[in-house]
C-alpha positions as CSV (number, residue, x, y, z in Angstrom):
1,M,110.9,19.7,49.9
2,G,108.5,18.1,47.4
3,E,104.9,19.0,47.0
4,S,103.6,15.7,48.6
5,E,105.8,16.2,51.7
6,F,104.7,19.8,52.0
7,S,101.1,18.8,51.8
8,M,101.8,16.1,54.4
9,V,103.2,18.7,56.8
10,R,100.1,20.8,56.4
11,L,97.8,17.8,56.9
12,S,99.8,16.8,59.9
13,K,99.3,20.3,61.5
14,A,95.5,20.1,60.8
15,L,95.2,16.6,62.3
16,I,97.1,17.6,65.4
17,V,94.8,20.6,65.9
18,M,91.8,18.3,65.4
19,A,93.1,15.9,68.0
20,L,93.3,18.7,70.5
21,A,89.9,19.9,69.4
22,L,88.5,16.5,70.2
23,F,90.2,16.5,73.6
24,F,88.7,19.8,74.6
25,T,85.3,18.9,73.2
26,L,85.3,15.8,75.4
27,V,86.6,17.7,78.4
28,A,83.9,20.4,78.0
29,L,81.2,17.7,77.4
30,G,82.3,15.8,80.5
31,N,82.2,19.0,82.6
32,V,78.7,19.8,81.4
33,T,77.2,16.3,81.7
34,D,79.0,15.5,85.0
35,Y,78.7,19.0,86.4
36,G,78.3,18.0,90.0
37,T,81.2,15.7,90.2
38,N,83.6,18.1,88.7
39,L,82.2,21.0,90.7
40,V,83.2,19.2,93.8
41,Y,86.8,19.3,92.5
42,V,86.7,23.1,91.9
43,Q,85.0,23.6,95.3
44,N,87.7,21.7,97.2
45,V,90.5,23.5,95.4
46,M,89.0,27.0,95.9
47,S,88.1,26.2,99.5
48,M,91.6,24.9,100.1
49,T,90.3,22.0,102.1
50,S,93.5,20.0,101.9
51,I,96.4,22.4,102.0
52,L,99.1,21.6,104.5
53,P,97.9,22.3,108.1
54,D,100.7,24.8,108.8
55,S,100.4,26.6,105.5
56,G,100.1,30.4,105.7
57,I,98.1,30.8,102.5
58,G,94.7,29.6,103.9
59,Y,93.4,33.2,103.8
60,R,93.2,32.9,100.0
61,A,90.3,30.3,100.2
62,I,87.1,31.1,98.5
63,N,84.1,29.4,100.2
64,S,81.3,31.2,98.3
65,S,79.3,28.7,96.4
66,V,78.3,31.4,93.9
67,L,82.0,32.3,93.2
68,Q,82.9,28.6,92.9
69,H,80.1,28.0,90.4
70,A,81.1,31.1,88.5
71,A,84.7,29.9,88.3
72,Y,83.6,26.5,87.1
73,V,81.3,27.9,84.5
74,L,84.1,30.2,83.3
75,I,86.4,27.1,82.9
76,I,83.7,25.3,80.9
77,V,83.1,28.4,78.7
78,V,86.8,28.6,78.0
79,E,87.0,24.9,77.2
80,V,84.1,25.2,74.8
81,L,85.7,28.3,73.2
82,I,89.0,26.4,72.8
83,A,87.2,23.5,71.2
84,V,85.3,25.7,68.7
85,L,88.4,27.7,67.8
86,L,90.4,24.4,67.2
87,W,87.7,22.7,65.2
88,W,87.1,25.8,63.1
89,G,90.9,26.4,62.7
90,A,91.5,22.8,61.7
91,I,88.7,22.9,59.1
92,R,90.1,26.2,57.6
93,M,93.6,24.6,57.5
94,L,92.2,21.6,55.6
95,Q,90.2,23.8,53.2
96,R,93.3,25.8,52.4
97,Q,95.8,22.9,52.0
98,G,96.5,23.7,48.3
99,L,96.9,27.5,48.6
100,E,100.2,29.3,48.4
101,A,102.1,29.6,51.6
102,R,101.1,33.2,52.4
103,L,97.4,32.4,52.3
104,Y,97.8,29.0,54.0
105,N,99.7,30.5,56.9
106,R,96.9,33.0,57.5
107,S,94.4,30.1,57.7
108,K,96.2,29.0,60.9
109,N,95.1,32.0,62.9
110,L,92.0,30.4,64.6
111,A,94.0,27.3,65.5
112,I,96.8,29.5,66.9
113,A,94.2,31.4,69.0
114,G,92.7,28.1,70.3
115,L,96.1,26.6,71.1
116,T,97.1,29.8,72.9
117,L,93.9,29.8,74.9
118,A,94.5,26.1,75.8
119,F,98.0,26.9,76.9
120,L,96.7,29.8,79.0
121,L,93.9,27.8,80.6
122,G,96.4,25.1,81.6
123,Q,99.3,27.3,82.7
124,V,97.5,30.4,84.1
125,G,94.2,28.9,85.2
126,F,95.3,25.5,86.6
127,M,99.0,25.7,87.3
128,S,99.3,29.4,88.5
129,I,95.9,30.1,90.0
130,G,94.8,26.6,91.0
131,G,98.3,25.2,91.8
132,E,100.0,28.1,93.3
133,W,97.4,30.6,94.5
134,F,95.0,28.0,95.9
135,G,97.8,25.5,96.9
136,M,96.4,22.7,94.9
137,W,99.8,21.1,94.7
138,M,99.6,20.4,98.5
139,S,96.6,18.0,98.1
140,D,96.9,14.3,97.6
141,Q,93.3,14.1,96.4
142,W,92.7,17.4,94.6
143,N,96.1,18.0,93.0
144,G,95.5,18.7,89.3
145,V,98.9,20.2,88.6
146,P,100.2,17.1,86.7
147,S,97.1,17.0,84.5
148,A,97.4,20.8,84.0
149,F,101.0,20.4,83.0
150,R,100.1,17.7,80.4
151,I,97.4,20.0,79.0
152,F,99.5,23.1,78.7
153,I,102.6,21.4,77.4
154,T,100.7,19.5,74.8
155,A,99.0,22.7,73.6
156,F,102.4,24.6,73.7
157,I,104.2,21.9,71.6
158,A,101.3,21.9,69.1
159,L,101.3,25.7,69.0
160,I,105.1,25.7,68.2
161,Y,104.5,23.2,65.4
162,V,101.5,25.0,63.9
163,V,103.0,28.4,63.9
164,M,106.1,27.2,62.0
165,P,105.6,29.0,58.7
166,D,104.9,26.9,55.6
167,N,107.0,28.1,52.6
């Protein structure tokens, strides 16, 4: 593979990380600036207000406003951390474009951490805890499983691409 192609692959990886950094920046900003609207979503999921009437998992509901706020703040903090790791990682990748492969590959660590955390937020936080534990999938109005899937699969595909070693 020629030097220009190799540099294009590196640039491509950095730009993909930046695209996800922008996404998580906007998500976190939206959650902070529209706190009340998005809190209602978290409250309905955790209160399990719209699970199926005959469901046997209603005992899992959390109706404590304090715990609902704490969960939502935790989500926001994780989103901000993801955005910071991805921005910082992308910048490091761009700064080290011309270095030998061994050094360039090390520059991807922050981006890899951010992408892994994004995957975990989508898969564990939203799909497993929100979707399965709180039965979010049962709700017509509060089902965030499809959105969570898009988030974690996008992060996972980007993670696979970024971790591919550059030679």
